C-alpha positions, 0 to 999 in steps of 0.5 A, a space after each residue: 722719429 729721433 727724440 732730441 734733448 739739448 744738454 748744453 750750448 756753448 757760444 764759440 763766437 758772436 763776432 759777426 753772427 753766433 756760432 754755437 756748439 750744441 751737445 745733445 742726447 738723441 734717442 733713436 728708433 731702436 730706443 738707444 740713446 747717444 750723446 752727440 755734439 755739433 756746431 751751428 751757425 745762426 745768422 738769422 733768416 733771409 729772403 731772396 728775389 728774382 726780378 724778371 721782365 717777361 716782355 723783354 725776356 730778361 732778369 736782374 741779378 747782382 755781382 759782388 765780392 763774397 769772401 767765403 767763395 774767394 777762400 774756397 777757390 773763386 779766383 776773384 771772389 765775385 759772385 753773380 746772384 739774385 738780390 737777397 738780404 737778412 730779415 733782421 726784424 722785418 717780415 720776409 716780404 718787407 725785407 725783400 722789397 727794401 733789399 731790392 730797392 737798396 741793391 738793384 734800384 727797383 721799387 717793386 710792389 707786387 712780390 710773389 713768394 714761391 717757396 722757402 728752404 734751408 740752404 745749408 742745414 748741416 751747419 747753418 740755421 737760416 731759412 731762406 724765403 724765395 720770391 719773384 717779381 716782375 720789373 719794368 724800367 719805370 720802376 727804377 728809382 735809383 742806381 742801386 748798388 747797396 748801402 755804403 754804411 754796410 760796405 756793400 759794393 754791388 753791381 746791378 746786371 740786367 741779363 737776357 734770361 737765356 744767357 743767365 741760364 747758360 751762365 749756370 751751365 758754364 759755371 759763371 753762376 754758382 750761387 745756389 739760391 740764384 740757380 734755384 730761382 732761375 730754374 723756377 722761372 724756367 719751369 713756371 714759364 715766367 720769362 
């Protein structure tokens, strides 16, 4: 197992979140040491959820503009994805309940954590907590759409589960967390 000793950390940017350049010494299995340097983007940890309705075989997803996808070839920058948000100071369950209501308009109570994962461990520190919850029409308390003061402009989509899976195959859904939760739902026979 490699041994790591942090030698220096420089803050390259803290405009939105924190981009660090970390210089460290690594002692490898053979006992040799080397000095390496990497950049890491710390945006905090997050949570995501797939809302599903077993009786009508449907899921709730969102569509919103994502600048990084636009920069990297997504023609309109719009991305279909599961509801998600940063934890800030909340625990993962409280965060995802709050985000679900803000983004989708559904007030859910029973959430189930299914796993957690580093989504881009080569450059981003974030751990994402994955949840699922069953929804019903009577849980709808608002239109959702996100918070105006956070510049969120989120479209809420209710899709047949089979159509959502097909959208992964056709490339209409390209978001990693969403693909993971849809596949989880399929494997666990949730919908």
